ZASENU-337873 format. One line per 10 residues: number of its first residue (from 1); for each residue x, y, z of N, C-alpha, C, O. Coordinates in steps of 0.05 Angstrom, whole numbers. Example, Ala and Ser with C-alpha at 12.3 -4.5 7.8 and 13.67 -1.06 7.14 Angstrom:
1) 264,-114,156,246,-90,156,264,-66,156,285,-66,169; 257,-45,142,273,-21,143,258,1,157,268,23,161 $
***
This chain:
1) 17,-24,0,0,0,0,18,25,0,35,28,17; 13,42,-20,30,66,-22,21,87,-1,-3,93,2; 40,98,13,34,119,33,56,140,32,80,133,28; 48,165,36,66,187,38,60,202,64,37,209,68; 80,207,80,76,222,105,96,245,107,120,240,108; 85,269,107,102,293,109,106,300,138,90,295,155; 129,313,143,135,323,169,155,346,166,167,350,145; 159,361,188,179,382,188,169,410,186,184,429,188; 142,413,183,131,440,181,132,454,208,138,442,229; 124,480,207,124,495,232,123,525,227,119,534,204 $
11) 127,540,248,128,569,246,157,578,245,173,570,262; 163,595,226,191,605,224,190,635,216,171,644,203; 210,650,224,211,678,218,221,682,189,235,665,178; 213,704,177,224,710,150,254,708,149,268,718,168; 265,696,129,294,692,127,304,666,138,327,659,135; 286,653,153,294,627,165,293,604,147,287,606,123; 298,580,158,299,556,143,282,534,156,278,533,180; 272,516,139,258,492,148,266,469,129,272,474,106; 265,445,140,270,421,123,246,403,126,240,392,148; 232,399,104,209,381,103,218,353,95,237,351,79 $
21) 205,333,105,211,306,97,185,292,88,164,296,100; 188,276,68,166,259,58,175,230,60,191,221,45; 163,216,79,170,188,83,151,171,66,127,172,68; 163,154,49,148,137,31,147,108,40,167,98,51; 125,95,35,123,67,40,106,55,17,89,68,6; 110,29,12,96,16,-9,107,19,-37,97,7,-56; 128,35,-40,142,38,-65,170,49,-59,176,58,-37; 187,48,-79,215,57,-76,218,84,-89,214,87,-113; 226,105,-74,226,132,-84,245,135,-107,240,153,-124; 266,119,-108,285,123,-130,274,112,-157,286,117,-178 $
31) 251,99,-156,239,88,-181,217,105,-192,207,99,-214; 209,127,-178,187,143,-187,192,173,-182,208,180,-165; 179,189,-199,179,218,-193,165,223,-166,145,210,-160; 176,241,-151,163,251,-126,163,281,-127,184,293,-132; 140,293,-123,137,322,-124,129,334,-98,116,321,-81; 137,359,-94,127,375,-71,108,396,-83,116,410,-102; 85,398,-71,66,419,-78,60,436,-53,67,428,-31; 48,459,-58,39,474,-35,12,487,-42,6,493,-65; -3,492,-21,-29,505,-24,-33,526,-3,-34,520,21; -33,551,-11,-38,574,7,-68,577,11,-84,569,-6 $
41) -76,590,32,-105,594,37,-118,608,14,-109,629,5; -140,597,5,-155,609,-17,-143,607,-44,-153,619,-63; -121,591,-47,-108,589,-72,-107,560,-81,-111,541,-65; -100,556,-106,-97,529,-117,-71,516,-108,-52,529,-100; -71,490,-108,-47,475,-102,-28,477,-126,-36,472,-149; -3,484,-121,16,488,-142,42,472,-138,49,466,-115; 54,465,-160,79,450,-158,102,468,-149,105,490,-159; 117,458,-130,140,473,-119,166,461,-130,184,476,-139; 169,434,-128,194,421,-136,188,392,-143,169,381,-133; 205,381,-160,202,354,-168,229,341,-171,249,354,-178 $
51) 230,315,-167,255,300,-171,248,275,-187,229,260,-180; 262,270,-208,256,248,-226,267,222,-214,282,221,-195; 258,200,-227,267,174,-219,296,170,-229,315,171,-214; 298,165,-255,324,160,-267,341,186,-266,333,206,-277; 364,184,-254,382,207,-254,377,228,-232,395,244,-226; 353,228,-221,348,247,-200,348,276,-209,356,294,-194; 339,281,-234,337,308,-244,317,324,-228,295,314,-222; 324,349,-221,306,365,-205,295,389,-220,309,400,-238; 271,397,-214,259,421,-226,246,437,-204,237,426,-184; 244,463,-208,233,481,-187,214,502,-199,218,510,-222 $
61) 195,510,-184,179,534,-191,198,558,-190,216,559,-174; 192,577,-208,209,601,-209,210,616,-182,230,627,-174; 188,615,-167,186,629,-142,204,618,-120,209,632,-100; 214,594,-124,231,582,-103,259,575,-112,275,566,-96; 264,580,-137,291,573,-148,313,588,-132,310,612,-127; 334,574,-125,356,586,-111,351,586,-81,370,592,-66; 327,580,-72,321,580,-43,314,552,-33,321,545,-10; 301,536,-49,292,510,-42,308,488,-56,317,492,-79; 313,466,-42,327,444,-54,312,418,-48,307,411,-25; 306,403,-69,293,376,-65,315,355,-68,333,357,-85 $
71) 313,335,-50,333,314,-51,321,288,-42,299,287,-31; 335,266,-48,324,240,-42,344,224,-26,369,225,-31; 335,210,-6,351,192,10,342,163,4,322,154,16; 356,150,-13,347,123,-21,347,103,2,330,85,4; 367,106,20,369,87,42,345,90,61,336,70,72; 336,114,65,313,119,83,286,119,68,265,120,80; 288,118,41,264,120,25,247,145,30,223,144,34; 261,167,31,249,193,37,257,214,16,277,211,2; 241,234,13,247,257,-4,244,282,13,224,286,27; 265,298,13,265,322,30,262,347,13,268,348,-11 $
81) 253,368,26,252,395,14,265,414,34,254,421,54; 289,422,27,303,442,44,295,470,35,298,477,11; 285,486,53,274,512,46,290,533,62,290,534,86; 304,550,47,320,571,59,309,598,51,293,601,32; 318,619,65,309,647,59,279,648,56,269,660,36; 265,637,75,236,636,73,223,663,74,233,682,88; 201,666,59,186,691,57,158,686,67,148,664,66; 144,708,75,116,704,84,99,691,62,80,676,68; 105,696,37,89,685,15,95,655,11,81,642,-5; 114,643,26,118,614,26,98,600,45,98,576,45 $
91) 83,615,60,64,604,78,43,587,63,30,597,45; 41,562,71,22,544,57,23,517,71,40,512,88; 5,500,62,7,471,69,23,458,47,16,461,23; 43,443,54,61,430,35,54,400,34,52,387,54; 52,391,9,45,363,4,66,349,-14,77,362,-31; 70,324,-9,85,309,-29,66,291,-44,45,283,-34; 74,284,-69,57,270,-87,74,251,-104,96,258,-111; 62,228,-111,74,210,-130,52,197,-146,29,197,-138; 60,185,-168,42,169,-185,54,141,-188,76,138,-198; 39,121,-179,49,94,-180,27,77,-194,4,76,-184 $
101) 34,64,-215,14,48,-229,-10,64,-238,-33,55,-237; -5,89,-248,-26,107,-258,-44,118,-236,-64,131,-242; -38,112,-211,-54,122,-189,-38,144,-175,-14,141,-169; -51,167,-170,-39,189,-156,-42,187,-126,-64,182,-116; -20,191,-112,-21,189,-83,-10,216,-71,9,227,-81; -24,225,-51,-17,250,-37,-13,243,-7,-25,225,4; 5,258,5,7,257,34,-14,275,46,-30,287,32; -14,276,73,-34,291,87,-27,321,89,-44,337,96; -2,328,84,7,355,84,19,364,111,13,352,132; 36,384,109,48,395,133,47,426,131,54,437,110 $
111) 39,439,152,35,468,151,62,483,155,77,476,173; 67,501,137,91,519,140,80,548,142,65,557,125; 87,561,163,79,589,168,104,606,171,120,601,189; 106,626,154,129,644,155,119,671,164,104,685,150; 126,679,189,115,703,201,133,713,223,146,697,237; 134,739,226,149,750,248,131,755,272,141,765,293 $
***
């Protein structure tokens, strides 16, 4: 059974950092794309970062380029999102997502609040 569990969210001041983790079970993260999305209040869920299966190619939304880094730990079967230089507009619920066997799976999300 495929499951994704996010953790690491919280309250941080502008300019601070957080590291989110997406723990996967039921599949091997190195074999599938895993994406991070976020959804701010009253807004649509949008793609933040993605890491491919083969080669681990990464892509980022323009709004987070140079500040966020997605990475994979094959031994722990997790995908992390390192977020630096956080801004108030980064406030959102962050979700990880994957597609396995044509079925889309989402985690439950973790809240990130950037505020002084």
